N, CA, C and O atoms as a GROMACS GRO file, in nm:
protein
  412
    1UNK      N    1   9.050   4.241  16.471
    1UNK     CA    2   9.144   4.268  16.575
    1UNK      C    3   9.090   4.223  16.711
    1UNK      O    4   9.164   4.170  16.794
    2UNK      N    5   8.958   4.244  16.731
    2UNK     CA    6   8.897   4.202  16.856
    2UNK      C    7   8.899   4.050  16.866
    2UNK      O    8   8.912   3.995  16.976
    3UNK      N    9   8.885   3.983  16.754
    3UNK     CA   10   8.886   3.836  16.753
    3UNK      C   11   9.024   3.783  16.798
    3UNK      O   12   9.031   3.687  16.875
    4UNK      N   13   9.130   3.845  16.749
    4UNK     CA   14   9.265   3.803  16.788
    4UNK      C   15   9.289   3.827  16.937
    4UNK      O   16   9.347   3.742  17.006
    5UNK      N   17   9.246   3.940  16.986
    5UNK     CA   18   9.264   3.972  17.126
    5UNK      C   19   9.184   3.876  17.214
    5UNK      O   20   9.233   3.832  17.318
    6UNK      N   21   9.062   3.845  17.173
    6UNK     CA   22   8.977   3.753  17.248
    6UNK      C   23   9.039   3.613  17.249
    6UNK      O   24   9.036   3.545  17.351
    7UNK      N   25   9.094   3.569  17.137
    7UNK     CA   26   9.158   3.438  17.127
    7UNK      C   27   9.281   3.433  17.217
    7UNK      O   28   9.306   3.333  17.285
    8UNK      N   29   9.356   3.540  17.217
    8UNK     CA   30   9.476   3.546  17.301
    8UNK      C   31   9.439   3.542  17.449
    8UNK      O   32   9.504   3.472  17.526
    9UNK      N   33   9.338   3.615  17.489
    9UNK     CA   34   9.296   3.617  17.629
    9UNK      C   35   9.242   3.481  17.670
    9UNK      O   36   9.274   3.431  17.777
   10UNK      N   37   9.158   3.420  17.585
   10UNK     CA   38   9.104   3.288  17.616
   10UNK      C   39   9.213   3.182  17.623
   10UNK      O   40   9.210   3.095  17.710
   11UNK      N   41   9.309   3.190  17.533
   11UNK     CA   42   9.421   3.095  17.534
   11UNK      C   43   9.504   3.108  17.661
   11UNK      O   44   9.543   3.008  17.720
   12UNK      N   45   9.530   3.230  17.703
   12UNK     CA   46   9.607   3.253  17.825
   12UNK      C   47   9.533   3.202  17.947
   12UNK      O   48   9.593   3.140  18.034
   13UNK      N   49   9.402   3.228  17.954
   13UNK     CA   50   9.323   3.180  18.067
   13UNK      C   51   9.316   3.027  18.070
   13UNK      O   52   9.320   2.966  18.177
   14UNK      N   53   9.307   2.965  17.952
   14UNK     CA   54   9.301   2.819  17.946
   14UNK      C   55   9.432   2.758  17.995
   14UNK      O   56   9.432   2.660  18.071
   15UNK      N   57   9.542   2.815  17.953
   15UNK     CA   58   9.672   2.764  17.998
   15UNK      C   59   9.692   2.787  18.148
   15UNK      O   60   9.750   2.702  18.216
   16UNK      N   61   9.645   2.899  18.197
   16UNK     CA   62   9.659   2.927  18.339
   16UNK      C   63   9.576   2.832  18.423
   16UNK      O   64   9.617   2.794  18.533
   17UNK      N   65   9.459   2.792  18.373
   17UNK     CA   66   9.372   2.702  18.447
   17UNK      C   67   9.428   2.560  18.449
   17UNK      O   68   9.405   2.486  18.545
   18UNK      N   69   9.501   2.521  18.345
   18UNK     CA   70   9.555   2.385  18.337
   18UNK      C   71   9.682   2.367  18.418
   18UNK      O   72   9.712   2.258  18.465
   19UNK      N   73   9.756   2.473  18.433
   19UNK     CA   74   9.888   2.461  18.497
   19UNK      C   75   9.879   2.442  18.646
   19UNK      O   76   9.780   2.480  18.709
   20UNK      N   77   9.982   2.383  18.704
   20UNK     CA   78   9.989   2.365  18.848
   20UNK      C   79  10.089   2.462  18.907
   20UNK      O   80  10.160   2.531  18.834
   21UNK      N   81  10.094   2.468  19.038
   21UNK     CA   82  10.187   2.559  19.103
   21UNK      C   83  10.317   2.491  19.140
   21UNK      O   84  10.408   2.556  19.193
   22UNK      N   85  10.329   2.361  19.114
   22UNK     CA   86  10.452   2.291  19.147
   22UNK      C   87  10.561   2.322  19.044
   22UNK      O   88  10.534   2.334  18.925
   23UNK      N   89  10.681   2.333  19.094
   23UNK     CA   90  10.794   2.350  19.003
   23UNK      C   91  10.897   2.241  19.032
   23UNK      O   92  10.876   2.157  19.119
   24UNK      N   93  11.004   2.242  18.960
   24UNK     CA   94  11.104   2.135  18.971
   24UNK      C   95  11.172   2.131  19.108
   24UNK      O   96  11.216   2.025  19.151
   25UNK      N   97  11.180   2.243  19.176
   25UNK     CA   98  11.249   2.244  19.305
   25UNK      C   99  11.170   2.176  19.416
   25UNK      O  100  11.226   2.147  19.521
   26UNK      N  101  11.041   2.151  19.394
   26UNK     CA  102  10.960   2.086  19.497
   26UNK      C  103  11.009   1.943  19.522
   26UNK      O  104  11.006   1.896  19.635
   27UNK      N  105  11.054   1.874  19.419
   27UNK     CA  106  11.102   1.736  19.433
   27UNK      C  107  11.233   1.727  19.507
   27UNK      O  108  11.267   1.620  19.559
   28UNK      N  109  11.306   1.836  19.514
   28UNK     CA  110  11.437   1.834  19.580
   28UNK      C  111  11.430   1.904  19.714
   28UNK      O  112  11.514   1.989  19.744
   29UNK      N  113  11.334   1.870  19.793
   29UNK     CA  114  11.320   1.933  19.924
   29UNK      C  115  11.420   1.873  20.022
   29UNK      O  116  11.476   1.767  19.998
   30UNK      N  117  11.439   1.941  20.131
   30UNK     CA  118  11.540   1.903  20.231
   30UNK      C  119  11.517   1.763  20.285
   30UNK      O  120  11.614   1.689  20.303
   31UNK      N  121  11.395   1.725  20.310
   31UNK     CA  122  11.370   1.594  20.371
   31UNK      C  123  11.408   1.479  20.278
   31UNK      O  124  11.444   1.372  20.327
   32UNK      N  125  11.402   1.498  20.146
   32UNK     CA  126  11.440   1.389  20.056
   32UNK      C  127  11.589   1.391  20.024
   32UNK      O  128  11.648   1.285  20.004
   33UNK      N  129  11.649   1.507  20.020
   33UNK     CA  130  11.790   1.517  19.984
   33UNK      C  131  11.881   1.476  20.099
   33UNK      O  132  11.982   1.410  20.077
   34UNK      N  133  11.845   1.513  20.219
   34UNK     CA  134  11.934   1.488  20.332
   34UNK      C  135  11.913   1.353  20.399
   34UNK      O  136  11.979   1.323  20.498
   35UNK      N  137  11.823   1.272  20.348
   35UNK     CA  138  11.803   1.140  20.408
   35UNK      C  139  11.930   1.057  20.399
   35UNK      O  140  11.969   0.992  20.496
   36UNK      N  141  11.994   1.057  20.284
   36UNK     CA  142  12.116   0.977  20.269
   36UNK      C  143  12.227   1.031  20.355
   36UNK      O  144  12.307   0.954  20.408
   37UNK      N  145  12.236   1.163  20.372
   37UNK     CA  146  12.339   1.221  20.456
   37UNK      C  147  12.316   1.181  20.602
   37UNK      O  148  12.411   1.152  20.675
   38UNK      N  149  12.191   1.178  20.644
   38UNK     CA  150  12.163   1.136  20.781
   38UNK      C  151  12.201   0.990  20.803
   38UNK      O  152  12.253   0.954  20.908
   39UNK      N  153  12.175   0.906  20.703
   39UNK     CA  154  12.212   0.765  20.715
   39UNK      C  155  12.364   0.749  20.720
   39UNK      O  156  12.414   0.662  20.792
   40UNK      N  157  12.437   0.831  20.645
   40UNK     CA  158  12.583   0.820  20.644
   40UNK      C  159  12.643   0.865  20.777
   40UNK      O  160  12.749   0.817  20.817
   41UNK      N  161  12.576   0.956  20.845
   41UNK     CA  162  12.628   1.006  20.972
   41UNK      C  163  12.578   0.928  21.092
   41UNK      O  164  12.611   0.961  21.206
   42UNK      N  165  12.501   0.826  21.069
   42UNK     CA  166  12.449   0.745  21.179
   42UNK      C  167  12.565   0.674  21.248
   42UNK      O  168  12.664   0.640  21.183
   43UNK      N  169  12.555   0.650  21.378
   43UNK     CA  170  12.664   0.582  21.449
   43UNK      C  171  12.685   0.440  21.397
   43UNK      O  172  12.591   0.372  21.356
   44UNK      N  173  12.810   0.398  21.401
   44UNK     CA  174  12.848   0.265  21.352
   44UNK      C  175  12.864   0.174  21.473
   44UNK      O  176  12.931   0.209  21.570
   45UNK      N  177  12.803   0.057  21.466
   45UNK     CA  178  12.811  -0.038  21.577
   45UNK      C  179  12.931  -0.130  21.566
   45UNK      O  180  12.974  -0.187  21.667
   46UNK      N  181  12.987  -0.145  21.447
   46UNK     CA  182  13.097  -0.239  21.426
   46UNK      C  183  13.231  -0.169  21.452
   46UNK      O  184  13.250  -0.053  21.416
   47UNK      N  185  13.323  -0.240  21.515
   47UNK     CA  186  13.456  -0.188  21.542
   47UNK      C  187  13.548  -0.220  21.425
   47UNK      O  188  13.528  -0.322  21.359
   48UNK      N  189  13.647  -0.136  21.397
   48UNK     CA  190  13.740  -0.166  21.288
   48UNK      C  191  13.823  -0.290  21.321
   48UNK      O  192  13.850  -0.319  21.437
   49UNK      N  193  13.862  -0.361  21.218
   49UNK     CA  194  13.939  -0.484  21.234
   49UNK      C  195  14.077  -0.462  21.175
   49UNK      O  196  14.090  -0.412  21.063
   50UNK      N  197  14.182  -0.500  21.248
   50UNK     CA  198  14.319  -0.483  21.202
   50UNK      C  199  14.350  -0.588  21.096
   50UNK      O  200  14.309  -0.704  21.106
   51UNK      N  201  14.423  -0.545  20.993
   51UNK     CA  202  14.465  -0.636  20.888
   51UNK      C  203  14.606  -0.685  20.921
   51UNK      O  204  14.699  -0.604  20.922
   52UNK      N  205  14.625  -0.814  20.949
   52UNK     CA  206  14.757  -0.862  20.989
   52UNK      C  207  14.860  -0.855  20.876
   52UNK      O  208  14.980  -0.853  20.904
   53UNK      N  209  14.816  -0.850  20.752
   53UNK     CA  210  14.908  -0.846  20.639
   53UNK      C  211  14.931  -0.704  20.586
   53UNK      O  212  14.992  -0.688  20.481
   54UNK      N  213  14.883  -0.603  20.656
   54UNK     CA  214  14.886  -0.466  20.604
   54UNK      C  215  15.028  -0.412  20.591
   54UNK      O  216  15.059  -0.348  20.490
   55UNK      N  217  15.113  -0.434  20.686
   55UNK     CA  218  15.246  -0.373  20.684
   55UNK      C  219  15.358  -0.476  20.669
   55UNK      O  220  15.470  -0.453  20.716
   56UNK      N  221  15.330  -0.586  20.607
   56UNK     CA  222  15.434  -0.686  20.588
   56UNK      C  223  15.475  -0.690  20.443
   56UNK      O  224  15.395  -0.663  20.353
   57UNK      N  225  15.601  -0.722  20.420
   57UNK     CA  226  15.652  -0.734  20.283
   57UNK      C  227  15.604  -0.865  20.224
   57UNK      O  228  15.596  -0.965  20.295
   58UNK      N  229  15.572  -0.866  20.097
   58UNK     CA  230  15.528  -0.992  20.035
   58UNK      C  231  15.642  -1.094  20.031
   58UNK      O  232  15.758  -1.058  20.012
   59UNK      N  233  15.608  -1.218  20.050
   59UNK     CA  234  15.708  -1.325  20.047
   59UNK      C  235  15.753  -1.346  19.903
   59UNK      O  236  15.672  -1.336  19.811
   60UNK      N  237  15.882  -1.375  19.882
   60UNK     CA  238  15.928  -1.400  19.746
   60UNK      C  239  15.865  -1.528  19.691
   60UNK      O  240  15.834  -1.621  19.766
   61UNK      N  241  15.846  -1.531  19.562
   61UNK     CA  242  15.784  -1.646  19.497
   61UNK      C  243  15.875  -1.768  19.511
   61UNK      O  244  15.997  -1.755  19.520
   62UNK      N  245  15.816  -1.883  19.513
   62UNK     CA  246  15.893  -2.007  19.528
   62UNK      C  247  15.987  -2.023  19.408
   62UNK      O  248  15.943  -2.013  19.294
   63UNK      N  249  16.114  -2.047  19.434
   63UNK     CA  250  16.212  -2.067  19.328
   63UNK      C  251  16.263  -1.938  19.270
   63UNK      O  252  16.342  -1.941  19.175
   64UNK      N  253  16.223  -1.824  19.322
   64UNK     CA  254  16.269  -1.696  19.269
   64UNK      C  255  16.409  -1.666  19.320
   64UNK      O  256  16.443  -1.697  19.434
   65UNK      N  257  16.489  -1.604  19.234
   65UNK     CA  258  16.624  -1.567  19.272
   65UNK      C  259  16.616  -1.439  19.356
   65UNK      O  260  16.560  -1.338  19.312
   66UNK      N  261  16.672  -1.445  19.476
   66UNK     CA  262  16.665  -1.329  19.564
   66UNK      C  263  16.768  -1.224  19.527
   66UNK      O  264  16.761  -1.112  19.579
   67UNK      N  265  16.863  -1.254  19.440
   67UNK     CA  266  16.962  -1.156  19.394
   67UNK      C  267  17.071  -1.136  19.496
   67UNK      O  268  17.075  -1.203  19.599
   68UNK      N  269  17.161  -1.039  19.467
   68UNK     CA  270  17.272  -1.014  19.560
   68UNK      C  271  17.221  -0.952  19.690
   68UNK      O  272  17.111  -0.898  19.697
   69UNK      N  273  17.305  -0.962  19.791
   69UNK     CA  274  17.268  -0.904  19.921
   69UNK      C  275  17.251  -0.754  19.904
   69UNK      O  276  17.316  -0.692  19.820
   70UNK      N  277  17.166  -0.696  19.985
   70UNK     CA  278  17.141  -0.553  19.975
   70UNK      C  279  17.264  -0.475  20.018
   70UNK      O  280  17.334  -0.511  20.113
   71UNK      N  281  17.291  -0.365  19.946
   71UNK     CA  282  17.404  -0.280  19.977
   71UNK      C  283  17.360  -0.168  20.070
   71UNK      O  284  17.244  -0.127  20.070
   72UNK      N  285  17.453  -0.121  20.147
   72UNK     CA  286  17.421  -0.006  20.230
   72UNK      C  287  17.421   0.118  20.142
   72UNK      O  288  17.466   0.114  20.027
   73UNK      N  289  17.372   0.228  20.195
   73UNK     CA  290  17.364   0.351  20.117
   73UNK      C  291  17.504   0.398  20.077
   73UNK      O  292  17.525   0.447  19.966
   74UNK      N  293  17.600   0.383  20.169
   74UNK     CA  294  17.737   0.425  20.139
   74UNK      C  295  17.797   0.341  20.025
   74UNK      O  296  17.866   0.394  19.938
   75UNK      N  297  17.768   0.211  20.027
   75UNK     CA  298  17.817   0.124  19.920
   75UNK      C  299  17.752   0.160  19.786
   75UNK      O  300  17.817   0.155  19.682
   76UNK      N  301  17.624   0.195  19.789
   76UNK     CA  302  17.555   0.235  19.666
   76UNK      C  303  17.615   0.363  19.609
   76UNK      O  304  17.632   0.375  19.488
   77UNK      N  305  17.647   0.458  19.696
   77UNK     CA  306  17.707   0.584  19.651
   77UNK      C  307  17.844   0.558  19.592
   77UNK      O  308  17.879   0.613  19.487
   78UNK      N  309  17.923   0.474  19.658
   78UNK     CA  310  18.056   0.440  19.607
   78UNK      C  311  18.045   0.371  19.471
   78UNK      O  312  18.122   0.402  19.380
   79UNK      N  313  17.951   0.279  19.458
   79UNK     CA  314  17.933   0.209  19.330
   79UNK      C  315  17.892   0.306  19.220
   79UNK      O  316  17.941   0.295  19.107
   80UNK      N  317  17.804   0.400  19.250
   80UNK     CA  318  17.761   0.498  19.151
   80UNK      C  319  17.878   0.585  19.107
   80UNK      O  320  17.891   0.618  18.989
   81UNK      N  321  17.964   0.624  19.201
   81UNK     CA  322  18.083   0.702  19.168
   81UNK      C  323  18.178   0.623  19.080
   81UNK      O  324  18.234   0.677  18.984
   82UNK      N  325  18.198   0.496  19.113
   82UNK     CA  326  18.286   0.412  19.032
   82UNK      C  327  18.231   0.396  18.890
   82UNK      O  328  18.306   0.400  18.793
   83UNK      N  329  18.100   0.378  18.880
   83UNK     CA  330  18.038   0.365  18.748
   83UNK      C  331  18.055   0.493  18.666
   83UNK      O  332  18.083   0.488  18.546
   84UNK      N  333  18.039   0.609  18.731
   84UNK     CA  334  18.055   0.736  18.661
   84UNK      C  335  18.199   0.755  18.615
   84UNK      O  336  18.223   0.804  18.505
   85UNK      N  337  18.294   0.717  18.699
   85UNK     CA  338  18.436   0.729  18.662
   85UNK      C  339  18.469   0.638  18.544
   85UNK      O  340  18.542   0.677  18.454
   86UNK      N  341  18.415   0.518  18.546
   86UNK     CA  342  18.439   0.424  18.437
   86UNK      C  343  18.378   0.476  18.306
   86UNK      O  344  18.438   0.462  18.200
   87UNK      N  345  18.260   0.535  18.315
   87UNK     CA  346  18.196   0.591  18.196
   87UNK      C  347  18.278   0.707  18.140
   87UNK      O  348  18.295   0.717  18.019
   88UNK      N  349  18.327   0.794  18.227
   88UNK     CA  350  18.409   0.907  18.182
   88UNK      C  351  18.538   0.858  18.118
   88UNK      O  352  18.580   0.912  18.015
   89UNK      N  353  18.602   0.757  18.177
   89UNK     CA  354  18.725   0.702  18.120
   89UNK      C  355  18.700   0.640  17.983
   89UNK      O  356  18.781   0.656  17.892
   90UNK      N  357  18.587   0.570  17.970
   90UNK     CA  358  18.553   0.510  17.840
   90UNK      C  359  18.527   0.618  17.736
   90UNK      O  360  18.563   0.601  17.619
   91UNK      N  361  18.466   0.728  17.776
   91UNK     CA  362  18.440   0.838  17.683
   91UNK      C  363  18.572   0.902  17.638
   91UNK      O  364  18.588   0.935  17.520
   92UNK      N  365  18.665   0.921  17.731
   92UNK     CA  366  18.796   0.977  17.695
   92UNK      C  367  18.871   0.885  17.601
   92UNK      O  368  18.935   0.931  17.506
   93UNK      N  369  18.865   0.754  17.626
   93UNK     CA  370  18.932   0.658  17.537
   93UNK      C  371  18.871   0.662  17.397
   93UNK      O  372  18.943   0.656  17.298
   94UNK      N  373  18.738   0.674  17.389
   94UNK     CA  374  18.672   0.679  17.259
   94UNK      C  375  18.711   0.806  17.184
   94UNK      O  376  18.728   0.804  17.062
   95UNK      N  377  18.724   0.918  17.256
   95UNK     CA  378  18.764   1.042  17.192
   95UNK      C  379  18.908   1.034  17.143
   95UNK      O  380  18.941   1.087  17.037
   96UNK      N  381  18.994   0.966  17.219
   96UNK     CA  382  19.135   0.951  17.180
   96UNK      C  383  19.148   0.866  17.054
   96UNK      O  384  19.233   0.891  16.970
   97UNK      N  385  19.063   0.765  17.043
   97UNK     CA  386  19.064   0.678  16.924
   97UNK      C  387  19.016   0.753  16.802
   97UNK      O  388  19.060   0.722  16.691
   98UNK      N  389  18.927   0.850  16.818
   98UNK     CA  390  18.875   0.928  16.706
   98UNK      C  391  18.973   1.037  16.664
   98UNK      O  392  18.953   1.102  16.561
   99UNK      N  393  19.076   1.058  16.741
   99UNK     CA  394  19.177   1.157  16.708
   99UNK      C  395  19.144   1.296  16.762
   99UNK      O  396  19.212   1.392  16.724
  100UNK      N  397  19.050   1.309  16.844
  100UNK     CA  398  19.016   1.439  16.902
  100UNK      C  399  19.110   1.467  17.018
  100UNK      O  400  19.147   1.374  17.091
  101UNK      N  401  19.149   1.592  17.038
  101UNK     CA  402  19.240   1.623  17.149
  101UNK      C  403  19.167   1.611  17.283
  101UNK      O  404  19.048   1.639  17.295
  102UNK      N  405  19.244   1.567  17.383
  102UNK     CA  406  19.189   1.555  17.517
  102UNK      C  407  19.216   1.680  17.596
  102UNK      O  408  19.316   1.748  17.573
  103UNK      N  409  19.129   1.715  17.689
  103UNK     CA  410  19.148   1.832  17.774
  103UNK      C  411  19.216   1.797  17.900
  103UNK      O  412  19.241   1.884  17.984
   0.00000   0.00000   0.00000
């Protein structure tokens, strides 16, 4: 029993003598972590440059069909209403052909 206790004590002392006091958090100290943040916050000497093409519409491709002239919002609403009425009329006609009563 004394032999086991002596071996345990000697083993513990040997491990304690070999170990260092540094731990993983030593590598992540403030001076190394915040260096990049300091560089990012450094003043900028260059002025921003305006992009002349930023707010312009792209030109249509050569030979591309530009399509019909653009409709106003009122014309689009009127067209949508006409399309809906035509669809409803076609549905009523289809129901009449099937022999179902109309409301």
